[in-house]
N, CA, C and O atoms as a CHARMM CRD file, in Angstrom:
* protein
*
  356
    1    1 MET  N     27.85600 -10.14300  -6.25800 PROA 1      0.00000
    2    1 MET  CA    26.72500  -9.59500  -7.00100 PROA 1      0.00000
    3    1 MET  C     25.45100  -9.58100  -6.15500 PROA 1      0.00000
    4    1 MET  O     24.61900  -8.68400  -6.28700 PROA 1      0.00000
    5    2 GLN  N     25.30800 -10.58600  -5.28400 PROA 2      0.00000
    6    2 GLN  CA    24.12200 -10.65700  -4.44300 PROA 2      0.00000
    7    2 GLN  C     24.03100  -9.43400  -3.52500 PROA 2      0.00000
    8    2 GLN  O     22.93600  -8.93900  -3.25500 PROA 2      0.00000
    9    3 PHE  N     25.17800  -8.95000  -3.05000 PROA 3      0.00000
   10    3 PHE  CA    25.18100  -7.77900  -2.17900 PROA 3      0.00000
   11    3 PHE  C     24.59000  -6.56800  -2.88700 PROA 3      0.00000
   12    3 PHE  O     23.82500  -5.81200  -2.28800 PROA 3      0.00000
   13    4 HSD  N     24.93900  -6.37700  -4.15500 PROA 4      0.00000
   14    4 HSD  CA    24.43000  -5.22800  -4.89400 PROA 4      0.00000
   15    4 HSD  C     22.91700  -5.33500  -5.11100 PROA 4      0.00000
   16    4 HSD  O     22.20200  -4.33600  -5.04800 PROA 4      0.00000
   17    5 ALA  N     22.44400  -6.54500  -5.36500 PROA 5      0.00000
   18    5 ALA  CA    21.00300  -6.73600  -5.54100 PROA 5      0.00000
   19    5 ALA  C     20.26100  -6.41800  -4.24400 PROA 5      0.00000
   20    5 ALA  O     19.22900  -5.74700  -4.25600 PROA 5      0.00000
   21    6 ASN  N     20.80000  -6.90800  -3.12800 PROA 6      0.00000
   22    6 ASN  CA    20.16300  -6.61800  -1.84100 PROA 6      0.00000
   23    6 ASN  C     20.17300  -5.12200  -1.54500 PROA 6      0.00000
   24    6 ASN  O     19.17900  -4.57800  -1.06300 PROA 6      0.00000
   25    7 ALA  N     21.28300  -4.46000  -1.82700 PROA 7      0.00000
   26    7 ALA  CA    21.36900  -3.01700  -1.59600 PROA 7      0.00000
   27    7 ALA  C     20.36000  -2.27500  -2.46100 PROA 7      0.00000
   28    7 ALA  O     19.73800  -1.31500  -2.00400 PROA 7      0.00000
   29    8 ALA  N     20.19400  -2.71100  -3.70600 PROA 8      0.00000
   30    8 ALA  CA    19.23100  -2.06600  -4.60500 PROA 8      0.00000
   31    8 ALA  C     17.80000  -2.27700  -4.10800 PROA 8      0.00000
   32    8 ALA  O     16.97900  -1.36200  -4.15900 PROA 8      0.00000
   33    9 ILE  N     17.51100  -3.47900  -3.63100 PROA 9      0.00000
   34    9 ILE  CA    16.17100  -3.75600  -3.10200 PROA 9      0.00000
   35    9 ILE  C     15.89100  -2.86100  -1.89900 PROA 9      0.00000
   36    9 ILE  O     14.81700  -2.26900  -1.79800 PROA 9      0.00000
   37   10 TYR  N     16.86300  -2.76300  -0.98400 PROA 10     0.00000
   38   10 TYR  CA    16.68300  -1.90300   0.18400 PROA 10     0.00000
   39   10 TYR  C     16.53100  -0.44000  -0.21800 PROA 10     0.00000
   40   10 TYR  O     15.70600   0.27600   0.35000 PROA 10     0.00000
   41   11 ALA  N     17.31000   0.00400  -1.17900 PROA 11     0.00000
   42   11 ALA  CA    17.24400   1.40800  -1.61100 PROA 11     0.00000
   43   11 ALA  C     15.88700   1.72800  -2.23600 PROA 11     0.00000
   44   11 ALA  O     15.26900   2.73900  -1.90100 PROA 11     0.00000
   45   12 ILE  N     15.42900   0.87500  -3.13400 PROA 12     0.00000
   46   12 ILE  CA    14.12900   1.10000  -3.78000 PROA 12     0.00000
   47   12 ILE  C     13.01000   1.05500  -2.74500 PROA 12     0.00000
   48   12 ILE  O     12.09200   1.87400  -2.78400 PROA 12     0.00000
   49   13 SER  N     13.08600   0.10300  -1.82400 PROA 13     0.00000
   50   13 SER  CA    12.05900   0.00300  -0.77900 PROA 13     0.00000
   51   13 SER  C     12.05300   1.23700   0.11400 PROA 13     0.00000
   52   13 SER  O     10.98900   1.73000   0.48900 PROA 13     0.00000
   53   14 ALA  N     13.24200   1.73800   0.45600 PROA 14     0.00000
   54   14 ALA  CA    13.32800   2.93100   1.30100 PROA 14     0.00000
   55   14 ALA  C     12.76500   4.15500   0.58900 PROA 14     0.00000
   56   14 ALA  O     12.05700   4.96000   1.19400 PROA 14     0.00000
   57   15 ILE  N     13.08100   4.29400  -0.69500 PROA 15     0.00000
   58   15 ILE  CA    12.56200   5.43800  -1.45900 PROA 15     0.00000
   59   15 ILE  C     11.04100   5.36200  -1.58200 PROA 15     0.00000
   60   15 ILE  O     10.34800   6.36600  -1.41100 PROA 15     0.00000
   61   16 ALA  N     10.52500   4.16500  -1.88000 PROA 16     0.00000
   62   16 ALA  CA     9.07300   4.00600  -2.01100 PROA 16     0.00000
   63   16 ALA  C      8.37600   4.26200  -0.68300 PROA 16     0.00000
   64   16 ALA  O      7.33900   4.92400  -0.64300 PROA 16     0.00000
   65   17 THR  N      8.93900   3.73900   0.40500 PROA 17     0.00000
   66   17 THR  CA     8.34500   3.95100   1.72400 PROA 17     0.00000
   67   17 THR  C      8.40800   5.42900   2.11500 PROA 17     0.00000
   68   17 THR  O      7.44600   5.97800   2.65300 PROA 17     0.00000
   69   18 GLY  N      9.53500   6.05800   1.84200 PROA 18     0.00000
   70   18 GLY  CA     9.64800   7.48900   2.10900 PROA 18     0.00000
   71   18 GLY  C      8.64900   8.30100   1.30800 PROA 18     0.00000
   72   18 GLY  O      8.07600   9.26400   1.81600 PROA 18     0.00000
   73   19 GLY  N      8.43800   7.91500   0.05500 PROA 19     0.00000
   74   19 GLY  CA     7.45000   8.59800  -0.77100 PROA 19     0.00000
   75   19 GLY  C      6.04100   8.44500  -0.23400 PROA 19     0.00000
   76   19 GLY  O      5.24600   9.38400  -0.28200 PROA 19     0.00000
   77   20 VAL  N      5.72700   7.25000   0.28400 PROA 20     0.00000
   78   20 VAL  CA     4.40200   7.02000   0.86100 PROA 20     0.00000
   79   20 VAL  C      4.20800   7.88700   2.10200 PROA 20     0.00000
   80   20 VAL  O      3.13200   8.44900   2.30800 PROA 20     0.00000
   81   21 ILE  N      5.24300   7.99500   2.92100 PROA 21     0.00000
   82   21 ILE  CA     5.11800   8.74200   4.17800 PROA 21     0.00000
   83   21 ILE  C      5.18200  10.25000   3.95400 PROA 21     0.00000
   84   21 ILE  O      4.36800  10.99500   4.50000 PROA 21     0.00000
   85   22 ILE  N      6.14800  10.70200   3.15100 PROA 22     0.00000
   86   22 ILE  CA     6.38900  12.14000   2.98800 PROA 22     0.00000
   87   22 ILE  C      5.52200  12.76500   1.89400 PROA 22     0.00000
   88   22 ILE  O      5.15600  13.93700   1.98500 PROA 22     0.00000
   89   23 ARG  N      5.19600  11.98600   0.86300 PROA 23     0.00000
   90   23 ARG  CA     4.39100  12.43200  -0.27200 PROA 23     0.00000
   91   23 ARG  C      4.96900  13.65100  -0.97900 PROA 23     0.00000
   92   23 ARG  O      4.30900  14.68500  -1.07400 PROA 23     0.00000
   93   24 PRO  N      6.22200  13.53300  -1.48300 PROA 24     0.00000
   94   24 PRO  CA     6.77700  14.66600  -2.23100 PROA 24     0.00000
   95   24 PRO  C      5.94500  14.95000  -3.48600 PROA 24     0.00000
   96   24 PRO  O      5.35100  14.03900  -4.06200 PROA 24     0.00000
   97   25 TRP  N      5.90800  16.17400  -3.88700 PROA 25     0.00000
   98   25 TRP  CA     5.13800  16.65900  -5.04600 PROA 25     0.00000
   99   25 TRP  C      3.65800  16.32000  -4.92500 PROA 25     0.00000
  100   25 TRP  O      2.93100  16.32300  -5.91800 PROA 25     0.00000
  101   26 ARG  N      3.21400  16.02800  -3.70400 PROA 26     0.00000
  102   26 ARG  CA     1.81200  15.73800  -3.40300 PROA 26     0.00000
  103   26 ARG  C      1.23500  14.59400  -4.22100 PROA 26     0.00000
  104   26 ARG  O      0.03000  14.55600  -4.47000 PROA 26     0.00000
  105   27 PHE  N      2.08800  13.65500  -4.64200 PROA 27     0.00000
  106   27 PHE  CA     1.60400  12.45400  -5.31500 PROA 27     0.00000
  107   27 PHE  C      0.88900  11.56900  -4.29400 PROA 27     0.00000
  108   27 PHE  O      1.31300  11.49800  -3.14100 PROA 27     0.00000
  109   28 PRO  N     -0.18400  10.89500  -4.69600 PROA 28     0.00000
  110   28 PRO  CA    -0.86100   9.98200  -3.77200 PROA 28     0.00000
  111   28 PRO  C      0.07000   8.85100  -3.31800 PROA 28     0.00000
  112   28 PRO  O      1.01600   8.48700  -4.01600 PROA 28     0.00000
  113   29 GLU  N     -0.21600   8.31300  -2.15200 PROA 29     0.00000
  114   29 GLU  CA     0.61100   7.25400  -1.58600 PROA 29     0.00000
  115   29 GLU  C      0.70900   6.05000  -2.51600 PROA 29     0.00000
  116   29 GLU  O      1.76700   5.43300  -2.63600 PROA 29     0.00000
  117   30 ALA  N     -0.40400   5.72200  -3.17300 PROA 30     0.00000
  118   30 ALA  CA    -0.42300   4.54300  -4.04100 PROA 30     0.00000
  119   30 ALA  C      0.57400   4.66100  -5.19100 PROA 30     0.00000
  120   30 ALA  O      1.14500   3.65900  -5.62200 PROA 30     0.00000
  121   31 ILE  N      0.78200   5.86600  -5.68400 PROA 31     0.00000
  122   31 ILE  CA     1.73900   6.06300  -6.78200 PROA 31     0.00000
  123   31 ILE  C      3.12300   5.62100  -6.35200 PROA 31     0.00000
  124   31 ILE  O      3.80900   4.92300  -7.09800 PROA 31     0.00000
  125   32 TRP  N      3.55000   6.02100  -5.14300 PROA 32     0.00000
  126   32 TRP  CA     4.89000   5.66900  -4.66600 PROA 32     0.00000
  127   32 TRP  C      5.01700   4.15700  -4.45800 PROA 32     0.00000
  128   32 TRP  O      6.04600   3.56900  -4.79200 PROA 32     0.00000
  129   33 ALA  N      3.98900   3.53700  -3.91400 PROA 33     0.00000
  130   33 ALA  CA     4.03400   2.09400  -3.68500 PROA 33     0.00000
  131   33 ALA  C      4.11500   1.33000  -5.00000 PROA 33     0.00000
  132   33 ALA  O      4.89900   0.38900  -5.13100 PROA 33     0.00000
  133   34 VAL  N      3.30400   1.73700  -5.97200 PROA 34     0.00000
  134   34 VAL  CA     3.31200   1.05900  -7.26600 PROA 34     0.00000
  135   34 VAL  C      4.62600   1.30300  -8.00900 PROA 34     0.00000
  136   34 VAL  O      5.16000   0.38900  -8.63700 PROA 34     0.00000
  137   35 LEU  N      5.14900   2.52800  -7.94100 PROA 35     0.00000
  138   35 LEU  CA     6.43800   2.80800  -8.58600 PROA 35     0.00000
  139   35 LEU  C      7.55300   1.94800  -7.99700 PROA 35     0.00000
  140   35 LEU  O      8.41500   1.46400  -8.73000 PROA 35     0.00000
  141   36 GLY  N      7.54100   1.75800  -6.69400 PROA 36     0.00000
  142   36 GLY  CA     8.54200   0.90800  -6.06400 PROA 36     0.00000
  143   36 GLY  C      8.42700  -0.53200  -6.52400 PROA 36     0.00000
  144   36 GLY  O      9.43500  -1.17600  -6.81400 PROA 36     0.00000
  145   37 ALA  N      7.20800  -1.04000  -6.59200 PROA 37     0.00000
  146   37 ALA  CA     7.00300  -2.42300  -7.04000 PROA 37     0.00000
  147   37 ALA  C      7.39900  -2.58900  -8.50400 PROA 37     0.00000
  148   37 ALA  O      8.03500  -3.57800  -8.86700 PROA 37     0.00000
  149   38 VAL  N      7.02900  -1.63500  -9.33600 PROA 38     0.00000
  150   38 VAL  CA     7.38600  -1.69900 -10.75600 PROA 38     0.00000
  151   38 VAL  C      8.90300  -1.61900 -10.92800 PROA 38     0.00000
  152   38 VAL  O      9.46400  -2.30700 -11.78100 PROA 38     0.00000
  153   39 ALA  N      9.56200  -0.79800 -10.13800 PROA 39     0.00000
  154   39 ALA  CA    11.02300  -0.67900 -10.22700 PROA 39     0.00000
  155   39 ALA  C     11.69200  -2.00500  -9.86100 PROA 39     0.00000
  156   39 ALA  O     12.65200  -2.41500 -10.51300 PROA 39     0.00000
  157   40 LEU  N     11.19400  -2.66900  -8.83100 PROA 40     0.00000
  158   40 LEU  CA    11.77700  -3.95600  -8.44600 PROA 40     0.00000
  159   40 LEU  C     11.66800  -4.97500  -9.56700 PROA 40     0.00000
  160   40 LEU  O     12.61100  -5.72200  -9.82600 PROA 40     0.00000
  161   41 VAL  N     10.52200  -5.00600 -10.23100 PROA 41     0.00000
  162   41 VAL  CA    10.33600  -5.95100 -11.34200 PROA 41     0.00000
  163   41 VAL  C     11.12800  -5.49700 -12.56500 PROA 41     0.00000
  164   41 VAL  O     11.75500  -6.32200 -13.22900 PROA 41     0.00000
  165   42 ALA  N     11.11100  -4.21200 -12.87200 PROA 42     0.00000
  166   42 ALA  CA    11.78800  -3.69300 -14.07000 PROA 42     0.00000
  167   42 ALA  C     13.29800  -3.91900 -14.01000 PROA 42     0.00000
  168   42 ALA  O     13.92900  -4.20400 -15.02900 PROA 42     0.00000
  169   43 PHE  N     13.87500  -3.79000 -12.81400 PROA 43     0.00000
  170   43 PHE  CA    15.31400  -3.99900 -12.67900 PROA 43     0.00000
  171   43 PHE  C     15.68200  -5.46600 -12.48000 PROA 43     0.00000
  172   43 PHE  O     16.85300  -5.79800 -12.29800 PROA 43     0.00000
  173   44 GLY  N     14.68800  -6.33300 -12.51600 PROA 44     0.00000
  174   44 GLY  CA    14.95400  -7.76000 -12.39500 PROA 44     0.00000
  175   44 GLY  C     15.32000  -8.20300 -10.99100 PROA 44     0.00000
  176   44 GLY  O     15.91200  -9.26700 -10.81100 PROA 44     0.00000
  177   45 LEU  N     14.97500  -7.40300 -10.00100 PROA 45     0.00000
  178   45 LEU  CA    15.30200  -7.74400  -8.62200 PROA 45     0.00000
  179   45 LEU  C     14.33100  -8.76500  -8.04700 PROA 45     0.00000
  180   45 LEU  O     14.69600  -9.54600  -7.16800 PROA 45     0.00000
  181   46 ILE  N     13.10800  -8.76300  -8.53300 PROA 46     0.00000
  182   46 ILE  CA    12.14900  -9.83000  -8.24600 PROA 46     0.00000
  183   46 ILE  C     11.48400 -10.20200  -9.56300 PROA 46     0.00000
  184   46 ILE  O     11.38700  -9.38400 -10.47800 PROA 46     0.00000
  185   47 SER  N     11.03400 -11.43200  -9.64600 PROA 47     0.00000
  186   47 SER  CA    10.39700 -11.87200 -10.88900 PROA 47     0.00000
  187   47 SER  C      8.94300 -11.40600 -10.91700 PROA 47     0.00000
  188   47 SER  O      8.35100 -11.09200  -9.88400 PROA 47     0.00000
  189   48 LEU  N      8.39500 -11.37000 -12.10700 PROA 48     0.00000
  190   48 LEU  CA     6.99100 -10.98300 -12.26700 PROA 48     0.00000
  191   48 LEU  C      6.08200 -11.98900 -11.55700 PROA 48     0.00000
  192   48 LEU  O      5.06300 -11.61500 -10.97800 PROA 48     0.00000
  193   49 ALA  N      6.45900 -13.26400 -11.60800 PROA 49     0.00000
  194   49 ALA  CA     5.67000 -14.29700 -10.91700 PROA 49     0.00000
  195   49 ALA  C      5.66500 -14.05500  -9.41000 PROA 49     0.00000
  196   49 ALA  O      4.62600 -14.18700  -8.76400 PROA 49     0.00000
  197   50 ASP  N      6.82000 -13.70200  -8.84600 PROA 50     0.00000
  198   50 ASP  CA     6.88900 -13.41300  -7.40700 PROA 50     0.00000
  199   50 ASP  C      6.05500 -12.18700  -7.06400 PROA 50     0.00000
  200   50 ASP  O      5.42200 -12.14500  -6.00900 PROA 50     0.00000
  201   51 ALA  N      6.04800 -11.20100  -7.93500 PROA 51     0.00000
  202   51 ALA  CA     5.25100  -9.99400  -7.69700 PROA 51     0.00000
  203   51 ALA  C      3.76200 -10.34600  -7.65800 PROA 51     0.00000
  204   51 ALA  O      3.04000  -9.89100  -6.77000 PROA 51     0.00000
  205   52 PHE  N      3.30600 -11.14500  -8.60700 PROA 52     0.00000
  206   52 PHE  CA     1.89200 -11.53200  -8.62000 PROA 52     0.00000
  207   52 PHE  C      1.54600 -12.43000  -7.44100 PROA 52     0.00000
  208   52 PHE  O      0.44200 -12.34800  -6.90100 PROA 52     0.00000
  209   53 THR  N      2.47300 -13.28000  -7.04000 PROA 53     0.00000
  210   53 THR  CA     2.24800 -14.11400  -5.86200 PROA 53     0.00000
  211   53 THR  C      2.07300 -13.24200  -4.62600 PROA 53     0.00000
  212   53 THR  O      1.20200 -13.50400  -3.79700 PROA 53     0.00000
  213   54 GLY  N      2.89000 -12.21700  -4.50100 PROA 54     0.00000
  214   54 GLY  CA     2.75800 -11.29200  -3.37800 PROA 54     0.00000
  215   54 GLY  C      1.42400 -10.57300  -3.38300 PROA 54     0.00000
  216   54 GLY  O      0.80800 -10.38700  -2.33400 PROA 54     0.00000
  217   55 ILE  N      0.97800 -10.16800  -4.56100 PROA 55     0.00000
  218   55 ILE  CA    -0.32300  -9.50000  -4.67500 PROA 55     0.00000
  219   55 ILE  C     -1.44100 -10.44200  -4.24400 PROA 55     0.00000
  220   55 ILE  O     -2.32800 -10.05200  -3.48600 PROA 55     0.00000
  221   56 LEU  N     -1.39800 -11.68200  -4.72700 PROA 56     0.00000
  222   56 LEU  CA    -2.44500 -12.64100  -4.40000 PROA 56     0.00000
  223   56 LEU  C     -2.44800 -13.01100  -2.92300 PROA 56     0.00000
  224   56 LEU  O     -3.51300 -13.23600  -2.34800 PROA 56     0.00000
  225   57 LYS  N     -1.28100 -13.07800  -2.30200 PROA 57     0.00000
  226   57 LYS  CA    -1.21800 -13.40500  -0.88000 PROA 57     0.00000
  227   57 LYS  C     -1.80200 -12.29600  -0.01500 PROA 57     0.00000
  228   57 LYS  O     -2.20800 -12.55400   1.11800 PROA 57     0.00000
  229   58 GLY  N     -1.85400 -11.07900  -0.51800 PROA 58     0.00000
  230   58 GLY  CA    -2.36800  -9.96000   0.26200 PROA 58     0.00000
  231   58 GLY  C     -3.83300  -9.64900   0.04000 PROA 58     0.00000
  232   58 GLY  O     -4.33200  -8.66700   0.58900 PROA 58     0.00000
  233   59 LEU  N     -4.53800 -10.44600  -0.74000 PROA 59     0.00000
  234   59 LEU  CA    -5.93300 -10.12900  -1.07000 PROA 59     0.00000
  235   59 LEU  C     -6.81000  -9.98600   0.17000 PROA 59     0.00000
  236   59 LEU  O     -7.64600  -9.08500   0.22700 PROA 59     0.00000
  237   60 ASP  N     -6.63500 -10.85800   1.16100 PROA 60     0.00000
  238   60 ASP  CA    -7.46700 -10.75000   2.35900 PROA 60     0.00000
  239   60 ASP  C     -7.25200  -9.41200   3.07200 PROA 60     0.00000
  240   60 ASP  O     -8.19400  -8.82700   3.60600 PROA 60     0.00000
  241   61 VAL  N     -6.02400  -8.94100   3.07300 PROA 61     0.00000
  242   61 VAL  CA    -5.73100  -7.64200   3.69200 PROA 61     0.00000
  243   61 VAL  C     -6.36500  -6.51900   2.88200 PROA 61     0.00000
  244   61 VAL  O     -6.91700  -5.57700   3.45100 PROA 61     0.00000
  245   62 TYR  N     -6.29100  -6.61300   1.55100 PROA 62     0.00000
  246   62 TYR  CA    -6.87600  -5.57000   0.70000 PROA 62     0.00000
  247   62 TYR  C     -8.38200  -5.50400   0.90100 PROA 62     0.00000
  248   62 TYR  O     -8.94800  -4.41300   0.97700 PROA 62     0.00000
  249   63 TYR  N     -9.03800  -6.65800   0.98700 PROA 63     0.00000
  250   63 TYR  CA   -10.48700  -6.67600   1.20900 PROA 63     0.00000
  251   63 TYR  C    -10.83600  -6.08300   2.57600 PROA 63     0.00000
  252   63 TYR  O    -11.80400  -5.33300   2.70400 PROA 63     0.00000
  253   64 PHE  N    -10.04700  -6.42200   3.58900 PROA 64     0.00000
  254   64 PHE  CA   -10.29400  -5.87500   4.92300 PROA 64     0.00000
  255   64 PHE  C    -10.17100  -4.35800   4.91400 PROA 64     0.00000
  256   64 PHE  O    -11.04000  -3.66200   5.44000 PROA 64     0.00000
  257   65 LEU  N     -9.10000  -3.84000   4.32200 PROA 65     0.00000
  258   65 LEU  CA    -8.89600  -2.39000   4.28300 PROA 65     0.00000
  259   65 LEU  C     -9.98300  -1.69000   3.46800 PROA 65     0.00000
  260   65 LEU  O    -10.44200  -0.61200   3.84400 PROA 65     0.00000
  261   66 ALA  N    -10.39300  -2.29300   2.36400 PROA 66     0.00000
  262   66 ALA  CA   -11.47400  -1.70600   1.56300 PROA 66     0.00000
  263   66 ALA  C    -12.76900  -1.64200   2.37900 PROA 66     0.00000
  264   66 ALA  O    -13.49000  -0.64500   2.32700 PROA 66     0.00000
  265   67 GLY  N    -13.05900  -2.70600   3.12900 PROA 67     0.00000
  266   67 GLY  CA   -14.24900  -2.71000   3.97400 PROA 67     0.00000
  267   67 GLY  C    -14.19100  -1.65000   5.06200 PROA 67     0.00000
  268   67 GLY  O    -15.19400  -0.99600   5.34900 PROA 67     0.00000
  269   68 MET  N    -13.03100  -1.47900   5.66400 PROA 68     0.00000
  270   68 MET  CA   -12.86900  -0.45500   6.70300 PROA 68     0.00000
  271   68 MET  C    -13.03800   0.94600   6.12100 PROA 68     0.00000
  272   68 MET  O    -13.63000   1.82000   6.75400 PROA 68     0.00000
  273   69 MET  N    -12.51600   1.15500   4.91200 PROA 69     0.00000
  274   69 MET  CA   -12.67200   2.46800   4.27700 PROA 69     0.00000
  275   69 MET  C    -14.13000   2.73200   3.93600 PROA 69     0.00000
  276   69 MET  O    -14.60700   3.85800   4.07600 PROA 69     0.00000
  277   70 LEU  N    -14.84100   1.70300   3.49000 PROA 70     0.00000
  278   70 LEU  CA   -16.26500   1.87000   3.19800 PROA 70     0.00000
  279   70 LEU  C    -17.05100   2.20100   4.46900 PROA 70     0.00000
  280   70 LEU  O    -17.91700   3.07500   4.45600 PROA 70     0.00000
  281   71 LEU  N    -16.75000   1.50700   5.55600 PROA 71     0.00000
  282   71 LEU  CA   -17.43300   1.80100   6.82100 PROA 71     0.00000
  283   71 LEU  C    -17.12000   3.21000   7.30800 PROA 71     0.00000
  284   71 LEU  O    -18.01300   3.90500   7.79400 PROA 71     0.00000
  285   72 ALA  N    -15.87800   3.63900   7.18600 PROA 72     0.00000
  286   72 ALA  CA   -15.50700   4.99100   7.60900 PROA 72     0.00000
  287   72 ALA  C    -16.23200   6.04100   6.77700 PROA 72     0.00000
  288   72 ALA  O    -16.70200   7.04600   7.30900 PROA 72     0.00000
  289   73 GLU  N    -16.32000   5.80800   5.48100 PROA 73     0.00000
  290   73 GLU  CA   -17.01900   6.76800   4.61100 PROA 73     0.00000
  291   73 GLU  C    -18.51200   6.79100   4.92500 PROA 73     0.00000
  292   73 GLU  O    -19.12800   7.85700   4.93300 PROA 73     0.00000
  293   74 LEU  N    -19.08800   5.63700   5.18000 PROA 74     0.00000
  294   74 LEU  CA   -20.49500   5.56900   5.54900 PROA 74     0.00000
  295   74 LEU  C    -20.73700   6.33100   6.85100 PROA 74     0.00000
  296   74 LEU  O    -21.70400   7.08600   6.96000 PROA 74     0.00000
  297   75 ALA  N    -19.86500   6.13500   7.83200 PROA 75     0.00000
  298   75 ALA  CA   -20.01500   6.84900   9.10200 PROA 75     0.00000
  299   75 ALA  C    -19.85100   8.34900   8.91000 PROA 75     0.00000
  300   75 ALA  O    -20.55100   9.13200   9.55100 PROA 75     0.00000
  301   76 ARG  N    -18.93800   8.76100   8.04000 PROA 76     0.00000
  302   76 ARG  CA   -18.73200  10.19200   7.79800 PROA 76     0.00000
  303   76 ARG  C    -19.96000  10.80700   7.13600 PROA 76     0.00000
  304   76 ARG  O    -20.38400  11.90400   7.49700 PROA 76     0.00000
  305   77 ARG  N    -20.52500  10.09900   6.17100 PROA 77     0.00000
  306   77 ARG  CA   -21.68700  10.64500   5.45000 PROA 77     0.00000
  307   77 ARG  C    -22.94400  10.65900   6.30500 PROA 77     0.00000
  308   77 ARG  O    -23.72400  11.60900   6.24900 PROA 77     0.00000
  309   78 GLU  N    -23.14300   9.62400   7.08700 PROA 78     0.00000
  310   78 GLU  CA   -24.37700   9.50400   7.86100 PROA 78     0.00000
  311   78 GLU  C    -24.33600  10.32000   9.14900 PROA 78     0.00000
  312   78 GLU  O    -25.38300  10.67400   9.69100 PROA 78     0.00000
  313   79 GLY  N    -23.14800  10.61900   9.63600 PROA 79     0.00000
  314   79 GLY  CA   -22.98100  11.49700  10.79500 PROA 79     0.00000
  315   79 GLY  C    -23.84600  11.13900  11.98500 PROA 79     0.00000
  316   79 GLY  O    -23.66100  10.08200  12.58900 PROA 79     0.00000
  317   80 PRO  N    -24.79100  12.00700  12.33300 PROA 80     0.00000
  318   80 PRO  CA   -25.59500  11.80300  13.55200 PROA 80     0.00000
  319   80 PRO  C    -26.39100  10.49900  13.54300 PROA 80     0.00000
  320   80 PRO  O    -26.69400   9.95900  14.60700 PROA 80     0.00000
  321   81 LYS  N    -26.72800   9.99400  12.38100 PROA 81     0.00000
  322   81 LYS  CA   -27.49000   8.74400  12.32800 PROA 81     0.00000
  323   81 LYS  C    -26.69400   7.57300  12.89100 PROA 81     0.00000
  324   81 LYS  O    -27.26200   6.55500  13.28700 PROA 81     0.00000
  325   82 MET  N    -25.35500   7.73000  12.92200 PROA 82     0.00000
  326   82 MET  CA   -24.49100   6.64300  13.38500 PROA 82     0.00000
  327   82 MET  C    -24.11300   6.80400  14.86100 PROA 82     0.00000
  328   82 MET  O    -23.29400   6.03200  15.36200 PROA 82     0.00000
  329   83 ASP  N    -24.68500   7.78400  15.57200 PROA 83     0.00000
  330   83 ASP  CA   -24.31400   8.02800  16.96300 PROA 83     0.00000
  331   83 ASP  C    -24.55600   6.79800  17.84100 PROA 83     0.00000
  332   83 ASP  O    -23.76000   6.51900  18.73700 PROA 83     0.00000
  333   84 TRP  N    -25.62300   6.07400  17.60000 PROA 84     0.00000
  334   84 TRP  CA   -25.93500   4.92200  18.42600 PROA 84     0.00000
  335   84 TRP  C    -24.83400   3.86300  18.29700 PROA 84     0.00000
  336   84 TRP  O    -24.56000   3.14500  19.25900 PROA 84     0.00000
  337   85 GLN  N    -24.20800   3.75700  17.13800 PROA 85     0.00000
  338   85 GLN  CA   -23.13000   2.77700  16.98200 PROA 85     0.00000
  339   85 GLN  C    -21.86600   3.24300  17.69100 PROA 85     0.00000
  340   85 GLN  O    -21.13900   2.43100  18.26300 PROA 85     0.00000
  341   86 ARG  N    -21.60200   4.53900  17.65800 PROA 86     0.00000
  342   86 ARG  CA   -20.42400   5.06100  18.35800 PROA 86     0.00000
  343   86 ARG  C    -20.55600   4.88300  19.86200 PROA 86     0.00000
  344   86 ARG  O    -19.57800   4.58600  20.54900 PROA 86     0.00000
  345   87 LYS  N    -21.76500   5.06300  20.36800 PROA 87     0.00000
  346   87 LYS  CA   -21.98900   4.90100  21.82400 PROA 87     0.00000
  347   87 LYS  C    -21.86600   3.45000  22.22700 PROA 87     0.00000
  348   87 LYS  O    -21.40600   3.15000  23.32900 PROA 87     0.00000
  349   88 ALA  N    -22.26800   2.54500  21.35500 PROA 88     0.00000
  350   88 ALA  CA   -22.21200   1.10800  21.66500 PROA 88     0.00000
  351   88 ALA  C    -20.78400   0.57800  21.59700 PROA 88     0.00000
  352   88 ALA  O    -20.47300  -0.42100  22.24600 PROA 88     0.00000
  353   89 ALA  N    -19.91800   1.21400  20.83500 PROA 89     0.00000
  354   89 ALA  CA   -18.56300   0.69400  20.64300 PROA 89     0.00000
  355   89 ALA  C    -17.64500   0.97600  21.78600 PROA 89     0.00000
  356   89 ALA  O    -16.47600   0.59100  21.74800 PROA 89     0.00000
């Protein structure tokens, strides 16, 4: 039985990852990632507690990525005003 659970986990992960990369039906990447996570919990392949533990362990990464996206958007909006920072980097 363990083999089937592992195969299902790999299959769901592959489909979710493929959806993030290929973006069929032009769905946003986040939709595919969340659908994969929900499928793992819904099919009982991981527990809800393990899912929340995984989310909490990644908070530092989420904050870092959010900060990088904010900086990128600021640089895009400010354009020429940010030239001095681009030259310094």
